[in-house]
BALOLO-447360 format. One record per residue (C-alpha): residue number from 1; residue in three letters; x negated, y, z negated. Coordinates in nm, 2 decimals. Layout:
BEGIN
<r num="NUM" residu="ALA" X="X" Y="Y" Z="Z"/>
...
END
This chain:
BEGIN
<r num="1" residu="MET" X="7.16" Y="-11.04" Z="-7.75"/>
<r num="2" residu="LYS" X="6.91" Y="-10.80" Z="-7.60"/>
<r num="3" residu="ARG" X="6.65" Y="-11.07" Z="-7.56"/>
<r num="4" residu="ILE" X="6.90" Y="-11.31" Z="-7.40"/>
<r num="5" residu="ALA" X="7.02" Y="-11.05" Z="-7.15"/>
<r num="6" residu="LEU" X="6.66" Y="-10.97" Z="-7.05"/>
<r num="7" residu="LEU" X="6.57" Y="-11.33" Z="-7.00"/>
<r num="8" residu="PHE" X="6.88" Y="-11.41" Z="-6.80"/>
<r num="9" residu="ALA" X="6.83" Y="-11.11" Z="-6.56"/>
<r num="10" residu="THR" X="6.46" Y="-11.17" Z="-6.50"/>
<r num="11" residu="SER" X="6.51" Y="-11.55" Z="-6.45"/>
<r num="12" residu="ILE" X="6.76" Y="-11.48" Z="-6.17"/>
<r num="13" residu="LEU" X="6.51" Y="-11.25" Z="-6.00"/>
<r num="14" residu="ALA" X="6.22" Y="-11.50" Z="-6.03"/>
<r num="15" residu="PHE" X="6.40" Y="-11.80" Z="-5.89"/>
<r num="16" residu="GLY" X="6.56" Y="-11.61" Z="-5.62"/>
<r num="17" residu="SER" X="6.24" Y="-11.47" Z="-5.48"/>
<r num="18" residu="GLN" X="5.96" Y="-11.72" Z="-5.54"/>
<r num="19" residu="ALA" X="5.92" Y="-12.09" Z="-5.47"/>
<r num="20" residu="GLN" X="5.69" Y="-12.30" Z="-5.67"/>
<r num="21" residu="THR" X="5.42" Y="-12.53" Z="-5.53"/>
<r num="22" residu="SER" X="5.32" Y="-12.87" Z="-5.67"/>
<r num="23" residu="ILE" X="5.03" Y="-13.10" Z="-5.66"/>
<r num="24" residu="THR" X="5.02" Y="-13.47" Z="-5.56"/>
<r num="25" residu="LEU" X="4.81" Y="-13.69" Z="-5.79"/>
<r num="26" residu="THR" X="4.56" Y="-13.91" Z="-5.60"/>
<r num="27" residu="GLY" X="4.28" Y="-14.13" Z="-5.72"/>
<r num="28" residu="THR" X="4.25" Y="-14.16" Z="-6.10"/>
<r num="29" residu="SER" X="4.18" Y="-13.80" Z="-6.21"/>
<r num="30" residu="TYR" X="4.26" Y="-13.43" Z="-6.14"/>
<r num="31" residu="THR" X="4.05" Y="-13.13" Z="-6.25"/>
<r num="32" residu="GLN" X="4.11" Y="-12.76" Z="-6.21"/>
<r num="33" residu="ASN" X="3.83" Y="-12.51" Z="-6.32"/>
<r num="34" residu="PHE" X="4.01" Y="-12.19" Z="-6.21"/>
<r num="35" residu="ASP" X="3.70" Y="-12.05" Z="-6.05"/>
<r num="36" residu="GLY" X="3.89" Y="-11.94" Z="-5.74"/>
<r num="37" residu="LEU" X="4.14" Y="-11.71" Z="-5.93"/>
<r num="38" residu="GLY" X="4.00" Y="-11.41" Z="-5.73"/>
<r num="39" residu="VAL" X="4.22" Y="-11.52" Z="-5.44"/>
<r num="40" residu="GLY" X="4.52" Y="-11.64" Z="-5.64"/>
<r num="41" residu="LEU" X="4.65" Y="-11.92" Z="-5.85"/>
<r num="42" residu="PRO" X="4.55" Y="-12.28" Z="-5.76"/>
<r num="43" residu="THR" X="4.81" Y="-12.51" Z="-5.59"/>
<r num="44" residu="GLY" X="5.05" Y="-12.64" Z="-5.84"/>
<r num="45" residu="TRP" X="4.99" Y="-12.37" Z="-6.10"/>
<r num="46" residu="SER" X="5.23" Y="-12.09" Z="-6.20"/>
<r num="47" residu="VAL" X="5.25" Y="-11.84" Z="-6.49"/>
<r num="48" residu="TRP" X="5.57" Y="-11.75" Z="-6.68"/>
<r num="49" residu="THR" X="5.72" Y="-11.53" Z="-6.95"/>
<r num="50" residu="GLY" X="6.04" Y="-11.59" Z="-7.14"/>
<r num="51" residu="ALA" X="5.95" Y="-11.96" Z="-7.16"/>
<r num="52" residu="THR" X="6.16" Y="-12.16" Z="-7.42"/>
<r num="53" residu="PRO" X="6.20" Y="-12.53" Z="-7.51"/>
<r num="54" residu="SER" X="6.49" Y="-12.53" Z="-7.26"/>
<r num="55" residu="SER" X="6.37" Y="-12.31" Z="-6.98"/>
<r num="56" residu="LEU" X="6.07" Y="-12.24" Z="-6.76"/>
<r num="57" residu="GLY" X="6.15" Y="-11.87" Z="-6.80"/>
<r num="58" residu="THR" X="6.05" Y="-11.60" Z="-6.54"/>
<r num="59" residu="VAL" X="5.77" Y="-11.67" Z="-6.30"/>
<r num="60" residu="ARG" X="5.50" Y="-11.39" Z="-6.29"/>
<r num="61" residu="THR" X="5.22" Y="-11.28" Z="-6.07"/>
<r num="62" residu="LEU" X="4.85" Y="-11.32" Z="-6.16"/>
<r num="63" residu="ILE" X="4.63" Y="-11.01" Z="-6.16"/>
<r num="64" residu="THR" X="4.35" Y="-11.14" Z="-5.95"/>
<r num="65" residu="GLN" X="4.11" Y="-10.86" Z="-6.03"/>
<r num="66" residu="ALA" X="3.85" Y="-10.98" Z="-6.28"/>
<r num="67" residu="GLY" X="3.98" Y="-10.89" Z="-6.63"/>
<r num="68" residu="LEU" X="3.80" Y="-10.82" Z="-6.95"/>
<r num="69" residu="PRO" X="3.76" Y="-11.12" Z="-7.18"/>
<r num="70" residu="PHE" X="3.77" Y="-10.92" Z="-7.51"/>
<r num="71" residu="GLN" X="3.76" Y="-10.57" Z="-7.66"/>
<r num="72" residu="ILE" X="3.46" Y="-10.45" Z="-7.87"/>
<r num="73" residu="SER" X="3.46" Y="-10.07" Z="-7.90"/>
<r num="74" residu="PRO" X="3.50" Y="-10.00" Z="-7.52"/>
<r num="75" residu="ASP" X="3.33" Y="-9.69" Z="-7.40"/>
<r num="76" residu="THR" X="3.64" Y="-9.52" Z="-7.27"/>
<r num="77" residu="SER" X="4.02" Y="-9.53" Z="-7.32"/>
<r num="78" residu="ALA" X="4.05" Y="-9.64" Z="-6.95"/>
<r num="79" residu="CYS" X="3.83" Y="-9.93" Z="-7.02"/>
<r num="80" residu="ALA" X="4.04" Y="-10.02" Z="-7.32"/>
<r num="81" residu="GLY" X="4.34" Y="-10.01" Z="-7.10"/>
<r num="82" residu="LEU" X="4.20" Y="-10.30" Z="-6.89"/>
<r num="83" residu="VAL" X="4.19" Y="-10.51" Z="-7.21"/>
<r num="84" residu="VAL" X="4.52" Y="-10.43" Z="-7.38"/>
<r num="85" residu="GLY" X="4.75" Y="-10.40" Z="-7.08"/>
<r num="86" residu="GLY" X="4.98" Y="-10.70" Z="-7.07"/>
<r num="87" residu="GLY" X="4.97" Y="-10.95" Z="-6.79"/>
<r num="88" residu="PHE" X="4.83" Y="-11.28" Z="-6.66"/>
<r num="89" residu="LYS" X="4.47" Y="-11.21" Z="-6.56"/>
<r num="90" residu="ASN" X="4.15" Y="-11.35" Z="-6.41"/>
<r num="91" residu="TYR" X="3.91" Y="-11.37" Z="-6.70"/>
<r num="92" residu="PRO" X="3.55" Y="-11.46" Z="-6.73"/>
<r num="93" residu="SER" X="3.55" Y="-11.80" Z="-6.91"/>
<r num="94" residu="ALA" X="3.43" Y="-11.83" Z="-7.26"/>
<r num="95" residu="ASP" X="3.20" Y="-12.11" Z="-7.13"/>
<r num="96" residu="VAL" X="2.94" Y="-11.85" Z="-7.04"/>
<r num="97" residu="ILE" X="3.05" Y="-11.53" Z="-7.23"/>
<r num="98" residu="ASN" X="2.97" Y="-11.42" Z="-7.58"/>
<r num="99" residu="PRO" X="3.16" Y="-11.15" Z="-7.77"/>
<r num="100" residu="GLY" X="2.86" Y="-10.91" Z="-7.77"/>
<r num="101" residu="VAL" X="2.90" Y="-10.83" Z="-7.40"/>
<r num="102" residu="ASN" X="3.07" Y="-10.51" Z="-7.29"/>
<r num="103" residu="PHE" X="3.23" Y="-10.56" Z="-6.95"/>
<r num="104" residu="CYS" X="3.30" Y="-10.19" Z="-6.88"/>
<r num="105" residu="VAL" X="3.02" Y="-10.08" Z="-6.64"/>
<r num="106" residu="SER" X="2.87" Y="-9.74" Z="-6.70"/>
<r num="107" residu="GLY" X="3.18" Y="-9.63" Z="-6.89"/>
<r num="108" residu="THR" X="3.41" Y="-9.68" Z="-6.59"/>
<r num="109" residu="THR" X="3.69" Y="-9.92" Z="-6.53"/>
<r num="110" residu="THR" X="3.47" Y="-10.13" Z="-6.30"/>
<r num="111" residu="VAL" X="3.46" Y="-10.49" Z="-6.43"/>
<r num="112" residu="SER" X="3.15" Y="-10.71" Z="-6.40"/>
<r num="113" residu="GLY" X="3.19" Y="-10.97" Z="-6.13"/>
<r num="114" residu="THR" X="2.87" Y="-11.15" Z="-6.19"/>
<r num="115" residu="TYR" X="3.03" Y="-11.44" Z="-6.38"/>
<r num="116" residu="SER" X="3.16" Y="-11.71" Z="-6.14"/>
<r num="117" residu="ASP" X="3.30" Y="-11.93" Z="-6.42"/>
<r num="118" residu="ARG" X="3.66" Y="-11.80" Z="-6.45"/>
<r num="119" residu="ALA" X="3.96" Y="-11.88" Z="-6.67"/>
<r num="120" residu="LEU" X="4.33" Y="-11.84" Z="-6.63"/>
<r num="121" residu="GLY" X="4.45" Y="-11.60" Z="-6.91"/>
<r num="122" residu="VAL" X="4.72" Y="-11.38" Z="-7.05"/>
<r num="123" residu="ARG" X="4.73" Y="-11.06" Z="-7.26"/>
<r num="124" residu="GLN" X="5.04" Y="-11.08" Z="-7.47"/>
<r num="125" residu="VAL" X="5.23" Y="-10.76" Z="-7.56"/>
<r num="126" residu="GLY" X="5.56" Y="-10.68" Z="-7.73"/>
<r num="127" residu="TYR" X="5.87" Y="-10.87" Z="-7.61"/>
<r num="128" residu="THR" X="6.05" Y="-10.56" Z="-7.49"/>
<r num="129" residu="ASN" X="5.74" Y="-10.41" Z="-7.31"/>
<r num="130" residu="THR" X="5.88" Y="-10.25" Z="-7.00"/>
<r num="131" residu="THR" X="5.60" Y="-10.36" Z="-6.76"/>
<r num="132" residu="PHE" X="5.54" Y="-10.71" Z="-6.90"/>
<r num="133" residu="PRO" X="5.83" Y="-10.82" Z="-7.10"/>
<r num="134" residu="ALA" X="5.89" Y="-11.15" Z="-7.29"/>
<r num="135" residu="SER" X="5.53" Y="-11.26" Z="-7.34"/>
<r num="136" residu="ASP" X="5.56" Y="-11.26" Z="-7.73"/>
<r num="137" residu="SER" X="5.71" Y="-11.52" Z="-7.74"/>
<r num="138" residu="GLY" X="5.73" Y="-11.68" Z="-7.40"/>
<r num="139" residu="ALA" X="5.40" Y="-11.67" Z="-7.22"/>
<r num="140" residu="ALA" X="5.32" Y="-12.00" Z="-7.05"/>
<r num="141" residu="PHE" X="5.08" Y="-12.16" Z="-6.80"/>
<r num="142" residu="ALA" X="5.24" Y="-12.44" Z="-6.60"/>
<r num="143" residu="LEU" X="5.13" Y="-12.72" Z="-6.37"/>
<r num="144" residu="GLN" X="5.39" Y="-12.88" Z="-6.15"/>
<r num="145" residu="ILE" X="5.32" Y="-13.24" Z="-6.03"/>
<r num="146" residu="ALA" X="5.53" Y="-13.35" Z="-5.73"/>
<r num="147" residu="ASN" X="5.60" Y="-13.69" Z="-5.89"/>
<r num="148" residu="THR" X="5.42" Y="-13.96" Z="-6.10"/>
<r num="149" residu="SER" X="5.52" Y="-14.26" Z="-5.89"/>
<r num="150" residu="GLY" X="5.27" Y="-14.53" Z="-5.95"/>
<r num="151" residu="ILE" X="5.10" Y="-14.31" Z="-6.22"/>
<r num="152" residu="SER" X="5.07" Y="-14.41" Z="-6.59"/>
<r num="153" residu="ASN" X="4.86" Y="-14.37" Z="-6.90"/>
<r num="154" residu="ILE" X="4.81" Y="-13.99" Z="-6.84"/>
<r num="155" residu="ASN" X="4.56" Y="-13.81" Z="-7.06"/>
<r num="156" residu="VAL" X="4.51" Y="-13.44" Z="-7.07"/>
<r num="157" residu="SER" X="4.21" Y="-13.23" Z="-7.17"/>
<r num="158" residu="PHE" X="4.16" Y="-12.85" Z="-7.14"/>
<r num="159" residu="LYS" X="3.99" Y="-12.56" Z="-7.31"/>
<r num="160" residu="LEU" X="4.20" Y="-12.31" Z="-7.50"/>
<r num="161" residu="GLN" X="4.00" Y="-11.98" Z="-7.53"/>
<r num="162" residu="SER" X="4.06" Y="-11.69" Z="-7.77"/>
<r num="163" residu="LEU" X="3.89" Y="-11.39" Z="-7.60"/>
<r num="164" residu="ASP" X="3.96" Y="-11.07" Z="-7.78"/>
<r num="165" residu="THR" X="3.78" Y="-11.02" Z="-8.11"/>
<r num="166" residu="ALA" X="3.98" Y="-10.70" Z="-8.18"/>
<r num="167" residu="SER" X="4.32" Y="-10.87" Z="-8.17"/>
<r num="168" residu="SER" X="4.45" Y="-10.94" Z="-8.52"/>
<r num="169" residu="ARG" X="4.77" Y="-11.12" Z="-8.45"/>
<r num="170" residu="THR" X="4.77" Y="-11.50" Z="-8.42"/>
<r num="171" residu="THR" X="4.94" Y="-11.69" Z="-8.14"/>
<r num="172" residu="THR" X="5.03" Y="-12.06" Z="-8.17"/>
<r num="173" residu="TRP" X="5.04" Y="-12.26" Z="-7.85"/>
<r num="174" residu="LYS" X="5.21" Y="-12.58" Z="-7.76"/>
<r num="175" residu="LEU" X="5.16" Y="-12.84" Z="-7.50"/>
<r num="176" residu="ASP" X="5.48" Y="-12.98" Z="-7.36"/>
<r num="177" residu="TYR" X="5.63" Y="-13.15" Z="-7.05"/>
<r num="178" residu="GLY" X="5.96" Y="-13.13" Z="-6.85"/>
<r num="179" residu="ILE" X="6.10" Y="-13.35" Z="-6.58"/>
<r num="180" residu="GLY" X="6.29" Y="-13.23" Z="-6.27"/>
<r num="181" residu="ALA" X="6.26" Y="-12.94" Z="-6.02"/>
<r num="182" residu="THR" X="6.39" Y="-12.70" Z="-6.28"/>
<r num="183" residu="PRO" X="6.38" Y="-12.88" Z="-6.62"/>
<r num="184" residu="SER" X="6.66" Y="-12.81" Z="-6.87"/>
<r num="185" residu="SER" X="6.44" Y="-12.92" Z="-7.16"/>
<r num="186" residu="PHE" X="6.08" Y="-12.95" Z="-7.25"/>
<r num="187" residu="THR" X="5.93" Y="-13.20" Z="-7.50"/>
<r num="188" residu="ALA" X="5.64" Y="-13.12" Z="-7.72"/>
<r num="189" residu="ILE" X="5.32" Y="-13.33" Z="-7.69"/>
<r num="190" residu="ALA" X="5.10" Y="-13.41" Z="-7.99"/>
<r num="191" residu="THR" X="4.75" Y="-13.26" Z="-7.94"/>
<r num="192" residu="THR" X="4.41" Y="-13.28" Z="-8.09"/>
<r num="193" residu="GLY" X="4.22" Y="-12.95" Z="-8.13"/>
<r num="194" residu="THR" X="4.29" Y="-12.60" Z="-8.25"/>
<r num="195" residu="MET" X="4.60" Y="-12.46" Z="-8.08"/>
<r num="196" residu="THR" X="4.58" Y="-12.10" Z="-8.21"/>
<r num="197" residu="THR" X="4.42" Y="-11.79" Z="-8.06"/>
<r num="198" residu="GLY" X="4.39" Y="-11.43" Z="-8.18"/>
<r num="199" residu="GLY" X="4.31" Y="-11.35" Z="-8.55"/>
<r num="200" residu="LYS" X="4.00" Y="-11.15" Z="-8.44"/>
<r num="201" residu="THR" X="3.84" Y="-11.47" Z="-8.32"/>
<r num="202" residu="PHE" X="3.63" Y="-11.56" Z="-8.02"/>
<r num="203" residu="SER" X="3.67" Y="-11.94" Z="-7.96"/>
<r num="204" residu="ASN" X="3.65" Y="-12.21" Z="-7.69"/>
<r num="205" residu="ASN" X="3.84" Y="-12.51" Z="-7.83"/>
<r num="206" residu="THR" X="3.88" Y="-12.84" Z="-7.64"/>
<r num="207" residu="ILE" X="4.23" Y="-12.97" Z="-7.66"/>
<r num="208" residu="THR" X="4.32" Y="-13.34" Z="-7.58"/>
<r num="209" residu="ALA" X="4.65" Y="-13.53" Z="-7.56"/>
<r num="210" residu="THR" X="4.81" Y="-13.84" Z="-7.43"/>
<r num="211" residu="LEU" X="5.13" Y="-13.80" Z="-7.24"/>
<r num="212" residu="PRO" X="5.42" Y="-14.03" Z="-7.35"/>
<r num="213" residu="ALA" X="5.54" Y="-14.32" Z="-7.14"/>
<r num="214" residu="ALA" X="5.85" Y="-14.11" Z="-7.05"/>
<r num="215" residu="VAL" X="5.63" Y="-13.92" Z="-6.80"/>
<r num="216" residu="ASP" X="5.50" Y="-14.23" Z="-6.62"/>
<r num="217" residu="ASN" X="5.63" Y="-14.34" Z="-6.28"/>
<r num="218" residu="GLN" X="5.87" Y="-14.05" Z="-6.23"/>
<r num="219" residu="SER" X="6.01" Y="-13.99" Z="-5.88"/>
<r num="220" residu="SER" X="6.10" Y="-13.64" Z="-5.98"/>
<r num="221" residu="PRO" X="5.87" Y="-13.34" Z="-6.04"/>
<r num="222" residu="VAL" X="5.68" Y="-13.34" Z="-6.37"/>
<r num="223" residu="TRP" X="5.58" Y="-13.01" Z="-6.54"/>
<r num="224" residu="ILE" X="5.30" Y="-12.98" Z="-6.79"/>
<r num="225" residu="ARG" X="5.29" Y="-12.65" Z="-6.98"/>
<r num="226" residu="VAL" X="5.07" Y="-12.47" Z="-7.23"/>
<r num="227" residu="ALA" X="5.31" Y="-12.23" Z="-7.38"/>
<r num="228" residu="ALA" X="5.35" Y="-11.98" Z="-7.67"/>
<r num="229" residu="LEU" X="5.71" Y="-12.06" Z="-7.78"/>
<r num="230" residu="ASN" X="5.70" Y="-11.88" Z="-8.12"/>
<r num="231" residu="TRP" X="5.65" Y="-11.52" Z="-8.22"/>
<r num="232" residu="THR" X="5.30" Y="-11.42" Z="-8.30"/>
<r num="233" residu="THR" X="5.22" Y="-11.38" Z="-8.67"/>
<r num="234" residu="GLY" X="5.04" Y="-11.09" Z="-8.85"/>
<r num="235" residu="SER" X="5.01" Y="-10.73" Z="-8.74"/>
<r num="236" residu="GLY" X="4.82" Y="-10.52" Z="-8.49"/>
<r num="237" residu="THR" X="4.74" Y="-10.61" Z="-8.13"/>
<r num="238" residu="ARG" X="4.81" Y="-10.94" Z="-7.97"/>
<r num="239" residu="ALA" X="4.57" Y="-11.20" Z="-7.83"/>
<r num="240" residu="SER" X="4.40" Y="-11.24" Z="-7.50"/>
<r num="241" residu="THR" X="4.42" Y="-11.61" Z="-7.44"/>
<r num="242" residu="ALA" X="4.29" Y="-11.83" Z="-7.15"/>
<r num="243" residu="ILE" X="4.28" Y="-12.19" Z="-7.04"/>
<r num="244" residu="ASP" X="3.99" Y="-12.35" Z="-6.85"/>
<r num="245" residu="ASP" X="3.87" Y="-12.69" Z="-6.72"/>
<r num="246" residu="PHE" X="4.21" Y="-12.86" Z="-6.71"/>
<r num="247" residu="THR" X="4.17" Y="-13.23" Z="-6.65"/>
<r num="248" residu="LEU" X="4.42" Y="-13.52" Z="-6.61"/>
<r num="249" residu="THR" X="4.30" Y="-13.88" Z="-6.61"/>
<r num="250" residu="TYR" X="4.54" Y="-14.17" Z="-6.54"/>
<r num="251" residu="SER" X="4.60" Y="-14.51" Z="-6.40"/>
<r num="252" residu="ASN" X="4.72" Y="-14.51" Z="-6.03"/>
<r num="253" residu="THR" X="4.88" Y="-14.80" Z="-5.86"/>
<r num="254" residu="THR" X="5.04" Y="-14.58" Z="-5.58"/>
<r num="255" residu="GLY" X="5.07" Y="-14.80" Z="-5.27"/>
<r num="256" residu="VAL" X="5.10" Y="-15.11" Z="-5.49"/>
<r num="257" residu="ASN" X="5.38" Y="-15.08" Z="-5.74"/>
<r num="258" residu="ASP" X="5.61" Y="-14.89" Z="-5.50"/>
<r num="259" residu="ILE" X="5.60" Y="-15.16" Z="-5.24"/>
<r num="260" residu="ALA" X="5.92" Y="-15.36" Z="-5.18"/>
<r num="261" residu="SER" X="5.92" Y="-15.73" Z="-5.10"/>
<r num="262" residu="PHE" X="6.15" Y="-15.84" Z="-4.81"/>
<r num="263" residu="SER" X="6.28" Y="-16.19" Z="-4.76"/>
<r num="264" residu="GLY" X="6.13" Y="-16.19" Z="-4.41"/>
<r num="265" residu="LEU" X="5.78" Y="-16.21" Z="-4.54"/>
<r num="266" residu="LEU" X="5.66" Y="-16.46" Z="-4.81"/>
<r num="267" residu="PHE" X="5.31" Y="-16.38" Z="-4.94"/>
<r num="268" residu="ASN" X="5.10" Y="-16.54" Z="-5.21"/>
<r num="269" residu="VAL" X="4.75" Y="-16.64" Z="-5.33"/>
<r num="270" residu="VAL" X="4.65" Y="-17.01" Z="-5.26"/>
<r num="271" residu="GLY" X="4.42" Y="-17.19" Z="-5.50"/>
<r num="272" residu="GLU" X="4.17" Y="-17.01" Z="-5.73"/>
<r num="273" residu="ALA" X="4.04" Y="-16.67" Z="-5.64"/>
<r num="274" residu="THR" X="3.67" Y="-16.61" Z="-5.69"/>
<r num="275" residu="SER" X="3.46" Y="-16.30" Z="-5.70"/>
<r num="276" residu="SER" X="3.36" Y="-16.34" Z="-5.34"/>
<r num="277" residu="LYS" X="3.68" Y="-16.47" Z="-5.17"/>
<r num="278" residu="VAL" X="4.05" Y="-16.50" Z="-5.19"/>
<r num="279" residu="THR" X="4.28" Y="-16.72" Z="-4.98"/>
<r num="280" residu="PHE" X="4.63" Y="-16.60" Z="-4.90"/>
<r num="281" residu="ALA" X="4.93" Y="-16.78" Z="-4.75"/>
<r num="282" residu="TYR" X="5.20" Y="-16.60" Z="-4.56"/>
<r num="283" residu="ASN" X="5.52" Y="-16.70" Z="-4.39"/>
<r num="284" residu="THR" X="5.71" Y="-16.46" Z="-4.17"/>
<r num="285" residu="GLN" X="5.98" Y="-16.47" Z="-3.90"/>
<r num="286" residu="SER" X="5.82" Y="-16.18" Z="-3.71"/>
<r num="287" residu="SER" X="5.50" Y="-16.18" Z="-3.52"/>
<r num="288" residu="GLY" X="5.29" Y="-15.86" Z="-3.48"/>
<r num="289" residu="ASN" X="5.01" Y="-15.65" Z="-3.63"/>
<r num="290" residu="TYR" X="5.00" Y="-15.64" Z="-4.01"/>
<r num="291" residu="THR" X="4.76" Y="-15.48" Z="-4.26"/>
<r num="292" residu="LEU" X="4.62" Y="-15.68" Z="-4.56"/>
<r num="293" residu="SER" X="4.48" Y="-15.47" Z="-4.84"/>
<r num="294" residu="ILE" X="4.34" Y="-15.55" Z="-5.19"/>
<r num="295" residu="TYR" X="4.36" Y="-15.29" Z="-5.47"/>
<r num="296" residu="ASP" X="4.22" Y="-15.27" Z="-5.82"/>
<r num="297" residu="LEU" X="4.46" Y="-15.15" Z="-6.10"/>
<r num="298" residu="SER" X="4.35" Y="-14.79" Z="-6.06"/>
<r num="299" residu="GLY" X="4.48" Y="-14.79" Z="-5.70"/>
<r num="300" residu="ARG" X="4.14" Y="-14.80" Z="-5.54"/>
<r num="301" residu="VAL" X="4.12" Y="-15.00" Z="-5.21"/>
<r num="302" residu="ILE" X="3.87" Y="-15.28" Z="-5.24"/>
<r num="303" residu="SER" X="3.93" Y="-15.44" Z="-4.90"/>
<r num="304" residu="THR" X="4.15" Y="-15.38" Z="-4.60"/>
<r num="305" residu="GLN" X="4.18" Y="-15.54" Z="-4.26"/>
<r num="306" residu="LYS" X="4.42" Y="-15.57" Z="-3.97"/>
<r num="307" residu="VAL" X="4.58" Y="-15.91" Z="-3.92"/>
<r num="308" residu="ASN" X="4.74" Y="-16.03" Z="-3.59"/>
<r num="309" residu="VAL" X="5.03" Y="-16.25" Z="-3.73"/>
<r num="310" residu="THR" X="5.21" Y="-16.53" Z="-3.55"/>
<r num="311" residu="ALA" X="5.55" Y="-16.62" Z="-3.68"/>
<r num="312" residu="GLY" X="5.55" Y="-16.92" Z="-3.92"/>
<r num="313" residu="TYR" X="5.32" Y="-17.03" Z="-4.20"/>
<r num="314" residu="THR" X="4.95" Y="-16.94" Z="-4.20"/>
<r num="315" residu="GLN" X="4.66" Y="-16.92" Z="-4.44"/>
<r num="316" residu="LEU" X="4.39" Y="-16.65" Z="-4.43"/>
<r num="317" residu="THR" X="4.07" Y="-16.62" Z="-4.64"/>
<r num="318" residu="VAL" X="3.91" Y="-16.29" Z="-4.72"/>
<r num="319" residu="SER" X="3.54" Y="-16.32" Z="-4.80"/>
<r num="320" residu="ASP" X="3.25" Y="-16.10" Z="-4.92"/>
<r num="321" residu="LEU" X="3.46" Y="-15.92" Z="-5.18"/>
<r num="322" residu="ASN" X="3.22" Y="-15.89" Z="-5.48"/>
<r num="323" residu="LEU" X="3.51" Y="-15.87" Z="-5.73"/>
<r num="324" residu="SER" X="3.46" Y="-15.84" Z="-6.10"/>
<r num="325" residu="SER" X="3.67" Y="-16.04" Z="-6.34"/>
<r num="326" residu="GLY" X="4.02" Y="-15.91" Z="-6.38"/>
<r num="327" residu="LEU" X="4.35" Y="-15.85" Z="-6.22"/>
<r num="328" residu="TYR" X="4.40" Y="-15.72" Z="-5.86"/>
<r num="329" residu="VAL" X="4.69" Y="-15.66" Z="-5.63"/>
<r num="330" residu="ALA" X="4.71" Y="-15.75" Z="-5.26"/>
<r num="331" residu="LYS" X="4.96" Y="-15.59" Z="-5.02"/>
<r num="332" residu="MET" X="5.05" Y="-15.72" Z="-4.68"/>
<r num="333" residu="GLY" X="5.29" Y="-15.56" Z="-4.44"/>
<r num="334" residu="ASN" X="5.38" Y="-15.34" Z="-4.14"/>
<r num="335" residu="ASP" X="5.63" Y="-15.07" Z="-4.08"/>
<r num="336" residu="ALA" X="5.92" Y="-15.32" Z="-4.10"/>
<r num="337" residu="GLN" X="5.84" Y="-15.53" Z="-4.40"/>
<r num="338" residu="SER" X="5.58" Y="-15.58" Z="-4.68"/>
<r num="339" residu="ALA" X="5.51" Y="-15.79" Z="-4.98"/>
<r num="340" residu="VAL" X="5.26" Y="-15.79" Z="-5.27"/>
<r num="341" residu="ALA" X="5.08" Y="-16.07" Z="-5.46"/>
<r num="342" residu="LYS" X="4.87" Y="-16.06" Z="-5.78"/>
<r num="343" residu="ILE" X="4.51" Y="-16.18" Z="-5.78"/>
<r num="344" residu="MET" X="4.34" Y="-16.30" Z="-6.10"/>
<r num="345" residu="VAL" X="3.96" Y="-16.34" Z="-6.09"/>
<r num="346" residu="ASN" X="3.82" Y="-16.52" Z="-6.39"/>
END
């Protein structure tokens, strides 16, 4: 009951005071290296405690000051405090760090700022900790995508880093997704790679996964989380964990699949398309300026041109295309109407 009351109260505070940002996927990939954490979280990213399979939890603030990546006999108790204090922190990435480095400079609390390769991390502490509650369990890193309209075949890759060789407890992390502005449920995603941190280990594991088809072509926001949804195991101190080099790759037909066809414009390919040219026929009741574009299946524009259309039936040949064999999509339209046609090049 104590845990439920705490989560309920902090969730109200979080959603009442902070709005979340989202990213819009373009092209065929997205990458975040977190090297700019010194000025705050990247667009689309947020950090949470009290996360559960049915709730985002409570949104938290990132400590932008450069944090220590691990603890190995710090020179002073003040230095140790930088390590063991709970919170979401700006860590040096395990890409360039080794566990033999002491980041307390001259026995003070000054942290080395010479490492530009950063990672988004969290130091977990007890669930009822007064300054940083509900991180064991419940800590989560979340990316909000505005929508996945036209997006499919989404693959995820990131590094999961265990950064404190003095922390004996083990944390198990999950990758999951939720749909909607405030999802009421999250679904686990099967991953490849080691999804545990702590246990007195220093590690930098690459995690990969393929998102299910349920995430594809969603008009609502899509959330992807890396979350610790279970209690840590073992005894002693809890882990310092970070993520880095988060990448999404996907197919993108935005601007193609979301185009509606109207009865006022008939549009199709005439004859056999070749690698160098395609002939189109169009029949419209409305004269005016139209745009004709050709896309590959990743959403990349191959060719685009303005067409001054006269009402009635007309043919138009687009040349000098240099197309490879495969399927393409053509779109023709203006602000009032549009239509699409498939192009097959053998």
